N, C-alpha and C positions, 0 to 999 in steps of 0.2 A: 376384240383386240389388244393385242399384249399389254400394253397399257394398262387398260381399265381392271384387267385379271389384277396385275402387280397392287395397283390402287385397293383392289378388294382383299387379297389377302393382309396388304399393310390397313387396313379398318379391321379385318377380326381378328390381327394379332392384336393391334391396340386396346382391342374391347379385350381380350383375354387377361394384358397385362393391368384393363383397370378390373377386371372382376377378381384378379388375384391380388390385386391391392387392398381393395377391400374385403375379403374373406380373409387376408393377415391382420388386417386390423381388426377385424372383431374377433378374431383368433388372440391375437394378445389382450384385448379387453376381455374377453373371457378369463384367461387365465390371468392376469393381472387386477381383476375389479377386487378378490376373495381377501385382497393384502389390502386394501384400503376400511379400517375398522369406522364404526359407525361413531361418529363425534371427531373425527379426524380433523385437523387441520393441514391440507396438503399445497406446499411451496411448489410450482412451476415455473420454470420460465422462458417466456415467448410461448409462439404458437405453434403447436403440432398436434395432427391427425389423428393418429396413436393416440398422444396421451388424451383429447378431447373424447375419445371416443372409446379411453377406458374410464374417464373421470364420469362418463353419459352411463356406463354400463353400470357402474359401484353406485350413480346416483337412482337407479330403477330399484333396490332394497334400501340404502342407506343415507343418512344427512350429513354431511362435512361443511368444509368450510373449503374455497381454493383460493390463496394466495396468486395472483400471475406478476410477473416481474415483466416491464415493457422492454421490449429490444430493440427500438429506435422511434425517431421522430412520428413514423405513421402510427404508432402505438399499435402494433400489431397485435400484441398479447392482451388488448382489451376488449377484444370481439370473442376472445374466451367464454365469455361471462354473458 
C-alpha cells in the first residue's frame, strides 16, 4: 500500500535525523571538551543537550564545577546535575 511505503520512508528519515543529531552532539563535545580546564568553574544557562554532552565528555578526564541557572518555574536546568 502506497501510504505504508510513505510511512516507512518517513520513519527512516526521522531515524537518520536522530542519528545525525547524536553524531553532531558527540562531535561538538569532542571539539569543545579540551577547552574546559581541570578545576574550572563553568556557568551555563538552562538545559541544553549539546552543552550537557560537552560537559559529560570533559568530565571523563577532568574535574570541574558547573553552575546552572534555572530558566523557569519548572527548574529545567536542575536536571543537568
